[in-house]
C-alpha positions in Angstrom: 113.8 83.0 117.1 116.7 85.1 118.6 118.9 82.4 117.8 118.2 82.9 114.0 120.9 84.7 112.3 120.5 85.9 108.9 124.0 85.5 106.7 125.1 88.2 105.0 126.2 85.4 102.0 123.7 83.4 99.8 124.5 80.7 102.3 121.9 80.3 104.4 123.4 79.8 108.3 120.9 78.7 110.9 121.6 78.1 114.8 119.4 75.7 115.9 119.4 75.5 119.9 119.0 71.6 121.3 115.5 72.5 122.9 113.7 73.2 119.3 111.4 70.3 118.6 111.9 68.7 115.3 108.3 69.2 114.2 109.3 73.0 114.2 112.4 72.9 111.9 110.3 73.1 109.1 108.8 76.3 110.1 112.0 77.9 111.0 114.1 77.1 107.8 110.8 78.6 105.7 111.1 81.7 108.1 115.2 81.8 107.6 114.2 81.8 103.4 111.8 84.2 103.3 113.7 86.8 105.2 116.8 85.4 102.7 114.7 86.1 99.5 113.4 89.2 100.6 116.6 91.0 101.5 118.2 89.8 98.0 115.2 91.0 96.3 115.3 94.6 97.6 119.1 94.8 97.5 119.0 93.8 94.1 122.6 91.6 94.7 124.5 92.7 91.5 127.3 90.3 91.8 124.6 88.0 90.5 123.6 90.2 87.8 120.0 90.2 88.8 119.6 94.0 87.6 121.6 96.5 85.6 123.7 98.6 87.7 121.6 101.5 89.9 124.7 104.1 89.0 124.2 104.2 85.2 120.8 104.9 83.4 119.6 101.8 81.6 118.7 101.7 78.0 115.8 103.8 77.0 113.1 101.0 76.2 113.9 99.5 79.4 113.1 102.6 81.4 110.2 103.2 79.3 106.5 101.8 81.2 103.6 101.1 80.3 102.0 104.3 82.0 103.4 106.4 78.9 99.8 105.6 77.2 98.5 108.1 80.0 99.7 110.7 77.5 97.2 109.6 75.1 94.5 109.2 77.1 94.8 112.7 78.3 95.3 114.3 74.7 92.7 112.0 72.9 90.0 113.2 75.4 90.8 116.4 74.7 89.5 115.6 71.2 86.4 114.6 72.8 85.4 117.7 74.8 86.2 120.1 72.3 83.9 118.0 69.8 81.3 117.9 72.4 81.5 121.8 73.2 81.4 122.4 69.3 77.9 120.2 68.9 75.9 120.7 72.5 73.1 122.5 72.3 73.8 124.5 75.5 77.0 125.4 74.5 76.4 127.0 71.3 77.0 130.2 72.1 80.6 130.2 72.2 80.6 129.4 68.9 83.1 126.6 68.9 84.7 125.3 65.7 84.8 122.2 64.8 88.4 122.6 63.6 89.4 123.0 66.9 88.6 119.1 67.7 90.1 118.2 63.9 93.7 119.7 65.3 93.5 117.7 68.4 92.5 114.5 66.9 95.1 113.9 64.8 97.7 115.0 67.5 96.6 112.5 69.4 96.6 110.1 66.4 100.1 110.8 65.9 101.0 110.5 69.8 99.2 107.4 70.1 101.2 106.4 67.1 104.6 107.4 68.6 103.8 105.4 71.8 102.4 102.6 70.8 105.9 102.1 68.0 108.1 102.8 71.1 106.1 100.3 73.3 106.2 97.7 70.8 110.0 97.9 70.3 110.4 97.5 74.1 107.8 94.0 73.6 110.4 92.6 71.1 113.7 93.6 73.0 112.5 93.7 76.6 109.6 91.2 76.5 110.8 89.9 80.3 110.4 93.7 80.9 107.2 94.1 80.2 106.4 90.6 81.5 107.2 92.4 85.1 105.1 95.3 84.0 102.1 93.0 83.7 102.7 91.1 87.4 103.4 94.7 88.7 100.1 95.6 90.8 99.6 99.2 89.5 101.2 98.6 86.3 98.8 96.1 84.8 96.2 98.4 84.9 97.5 100.5 82.4 97.9 97.3 80.1 93.9 98.7 79.7 95.2 102.1 78.4 95.9 101.6 74.9 92.4 99.8 74.0 90.7 102.6 76.3 93.1 105.4 74.2 91.4 103.5 70.9 88.3 104.1 72.2 88.6 107.8 72.9 89.9 108.2 69.3 86.5 106.3 67.5 84.7 108.6 70.2 86.3 112.1 69.0 86.5 111.3 65.5 86.0 114.6 63.4 83.0 114.4 61.5 85.2 115.7 58.7 86.9 112.4 59.1 84.1 109.8 59.3 80.2 110.4 60.5 79.2 107.0 61.4 81.9 104.4 61.8 81.3 100.6 61.5 80.4 98.3 64.6 83.1 96.2 63.7 85.6 99.0 65.2 83.6 98.6 68.5 84.1 94.3 68.6 87.4 94.6 67.9 88.8 97.0 71.0 86.0 95.3 73.3 88.2 92.0 72.5 91.2 92.3 74.1 89.6 94.6 77.0 87.6 91.6 77.8 90.3 89.2 77.9 92.1 91.4 80.3 89.1 91.6 82.7 88.8 88.2 82.4 92.3 87.6 84.2 92.3 90.6 86.1 88.8 90.2 87.6 89.1 86.8 88.3 92.8 87.5 90.3 90.8 90.2 92.4 88.0 87.4 93.0 89.9 84.2 93.9 93.5 85.3 93.6 95.4 84.3 96.8 98.3 87.2 96.8 96.7 89.2 94.0 92.9 88.9 95.5 91.4 92.6 95.6 91.7 93.1 99.4 95.7 92.9 99.4 96.3 94.9 95.8 93.3 97.5 95.6 94.5 100.9 94.9 93.2 103.8 92.6 94.4 102.6 89.4 92.5 99.8 89.7 90.1 102.4 88.1 91.5 101.3 84.8 90.5 97.9 85.0 86.9 99.2 85.5 86.5 102.4 83.1 86.9 100.4 80.0 83.6 98.9 80.1 81.8 102.6 80.9 83.8 103.7 77.6 83.1 100.7 76.0 79.4 100.9 76.5 79.4 104.7 75.6 81.0 104.2 72.2 78.7 100.8 71.5 75.5 102.5 72.4 76.2 105.6 70.4 76.9 103.1 67.4 73.5 101.5 67.8 74.1 98.5 69.7 72.2 97.3 72.5 73.0 94.1 74.3 76.8 94.3 74.0 76.8 97.6 75.8 74.7 97.1 78.6 76.4 93.9 79.0 79.6 95.6 79.6 77.9 98.3 81.8 76.6 96.1 84.2 80.1 94.1 84.4 81.5 97.3 84.7 79.0 98.5 87.8 79.5 95.4 89.6 83.2 95.7 90.0 82.9 99.5 90.2 80.9 99.1 93.4 83.3 96.2 94.6 86.4 98.6 94.0 85.0 101.6 95.4 84.0 99.9 99.0 87.7 98.0 99.1 89.4 100.9 98.7 87.1 103.6 101.1 87.7 100.5 103.4 91.9 100.6 103.5 91.8 97.1 104.9 95.1 96.3 106.7 96.0 94.2 104.2 96.3 97.1 101.7 99.7 98.6 100.9 99.8 102.3 101.0 100.6 104.3 97.6 103.7 106.5 98.0 103.4 110.1 98.0 104.4 110.1 94.0 101.8 108.2 93.0 98.9 110.4 94.4 97.7 112.2 91.3 96.3 108.7 90.7 93.5 109.2 93.6 91.9 111.3 90.8 90.7 108.4 88.8 88.3 108.0 91.5 86.3 110.7 89.1 86.8 108.7 85.7 84.5 105.5 86.0 80.9 107.6 87.8 81.7 110.3 84.8 81.4 108.5 81.9 78.9 106.1 83.3 76.5 108.6 83.6 77.5 109.6 79.8 77.0 106.0 79.2 73.9 105.0 80.9 72.4 108.4 79.0 73.5 107.2 75.6 71.9 103.3 76.3 69.0 105.1 77.6 68.5 108.2 75.1 67.7 110.6 77.9 70.3 111.5 80.7 67.5 110.5 83.4 67.9 109.7 87.1 70.1 106.9 86.6 72.5 109.3 84.9 72.3 112.0 87.1 73.0 109.9 90.1 76.2 108.6 88.5 77.1 112.2 87.7 76.7 113.9 90.6 78.8 110.8 92.1 81.4 112.0 90.2 80.8 115.6 90.6 81.3 115.3 94.5 84.2 113.2 94.5 85.9 115.8 92.2 85.2 118.3 94.5 86.3 116.6 97.7 90.0 116.0 95.7 89.9 119.3 94.7 90.3 121.1 97.9 92.8 118.1 99.2 95.8 120.8 97.8 98.4 119.6 100.0 97.7 115.8 99.2 98.3 116.3 95.7 101.3 118.6 96.3 105.7 118.1 97.7 106.6 115.5 95.0 108.4 115.7 92.0 106.7 115.4 88.1 106.8 112.3 86.8 103.8 110.7 84.0 101.9 109.7 86.8 100.5 113.4 86.8 99.0 112.6 83.3 96.2 110.9 86.2 94.3 114.1 86.4 93.8 114.7 82.7 91.0 112.7 81.6 89.0 112.1 84.6 88.7 115.7 84.8 88.0 116.2 80.8 85.5 113.1 81.4 83.5 115.3 84.2 83.6 118.2 82.2 82.2 116.3 79.1 79.6 114.7 81.7 79.1 118.4 83.1 78.2 119.2 79.5 75.3 116.6 78.8 74.1 117.5 81.7 74.0 121.2 80.8 71.9 120.0 77.5 69.5 117.9 80.0 69.2 120.9 82.7 69.6 124.3 80.8 70.5 127.2 83.0 73.4 129.7 83.8 74.7 127.5 86.6 75.2 124.6 84.7 76.8 126.4 81.8 78.8 128.4 83.8 80.1 125.0 85.7 80.6 123.3 82.2 83.0 126.5 81.0 85.1 126.2 84.0 85.6 122.2 84.4 86.5 122.4 80.4 88.8 125.5 80.8 90.0 123.6 84.2 90.6 120.4 81.9 92.2 122.0 78.9 94.6 124.4 80.8 95.8 121.1 83.0 96.2 118.9 80.0 98.1 121.8 78.0 100.5 122.3 80.8 101.5 118.6 81.8 102.3 118.2 77.9 104.5 121.3 77.9 105.9 120.0 80.8 106.6 116.5 79.8 108.0 117.7 76.9 110.5 119.7 78.7 111.6 117.0 81.0 111.9 114.7 77.9 114.0 116.4 75.8 115.4 119.5 78.2 116.0 117.8 81.6 116.1 114.4 80.4 114.8 112.9 83.3 111.2 111.8 82.9 112.0 108.1 82.3 114.4 107.4 85.2 116.1 104.1 85.6 112.9 101.5 86.5 113.8 99.6 89.8 110.4 98.4 90.1 110.6 96.4 87.0 114.1 95.4 87.0 115.3 92.4 85.0 118.3 90.4 84.5 121.0 91.8 82.6 122.4 88.6 81.1 119.2 87.6 80.4 118.1 90.8 78.4 121.6 90.8 76.9 121.4 87.3 75.8 117.5 87.8 74.3 115.8 85.4 76.3 112.1 86.2 75.9 110.2 84.4 78.2 107.8 85.2 80.8 108.5 83.2 83.9 105.6 82.1 86.1 105.6 83.8 89.7 105.5 81.7 92.7 103.1 83.1 95.4 105.5 84.0 97.9 107.3 86.0 95.1 104.3 87.7 94.2 104.3 89.1 97.9 107.6 90.4 98.0 107.2 92.2 94.5 103.8 93.6 96.1 105.4 95.4 98.8 108.5 96.5 96.8 106.5 97.4 93.6 104.6 99.9 95.9 107.6 102.1 97.3 108.8 104.9 95.1 111.3 104.0 92.5 115.0 106.1 92.7 116.2 108.1 89.6 119.3 107.4 88.6 121.1 110.6 87.9 
């Protein structure tokens, strides 16, 4: 092995001593090729035109990530929170008007339309970049975000807009979630390089929580079998994911510090699951309370780890704080309706205040970084695309081989650098 030398150029130069047996030559060549491919991928090789120059700002659409839908999740979940505060029996002493819910819902709709329109333009003009996001082990989970945000909008719809929505909305919104789950859960179970033990990270909770949000919405519409089906699917995969993430297998890659906010997604599935099961059963029973107490413990265990969530610059990843906090707040209000006392009411107010403050602070910070500092969307190195192909309008998604998946997974878990 010490006689192997990786050439700096594209050509492969292998020095093989005479003592090497012919049967080992194939393994040596494979090793040499893999080392060369990984080095070329990480360096970018601008001479081959593989990526846009890192020292120049790329086109806006190419820098616009699928994780932008996280903003929609945070704001639309607030519309549900204030609707719950206004209609909850245990919170009636606050005398909160449904007008707040109405204003937040229209803001959420406007934000959703804006983000969806911009990302649709990215699909049209930079389909290859969208495909790379789909194959990214973290970004792929955010493809659930638009559909979850739509579910939030239906759940938070003000009574002045609509009191009872047709169940067709549920079937339309749950169909793409079901299709995505067939793909991703199948990879978790049988994928060679994308099995769960290799790619598990906290953002995978987005692939789980849609089941519980869908179950909650379906049950609130009077459906039975569909919500129970999605609740069951979400429950079994949540337990598997939770165990995998707690184990931190040696084959798993650690998240960079800039993505630590996504650890708050641990709180989202049990919070929504508690409300979904209560809606299915018609009462906040012991099953709902178990899920709620799990969420509450995870919330507190993360909240006390202050040093874990500081020391890195602002990015869209910070929006991962928002809807898990809001989900825990809404679940606490639901629990307070069942167990009404000063303790549960106070906790509901405190958690609701924290989640609302977080969303407002992040929204103002996002606006500041987007329009004043103009550094909200840096060059997206993790999904860099071919300069030549993007300029000539090549719209094809390329099939990825197992070896390239391995390289992409290792590289994508490293923080992207900002250009200027």
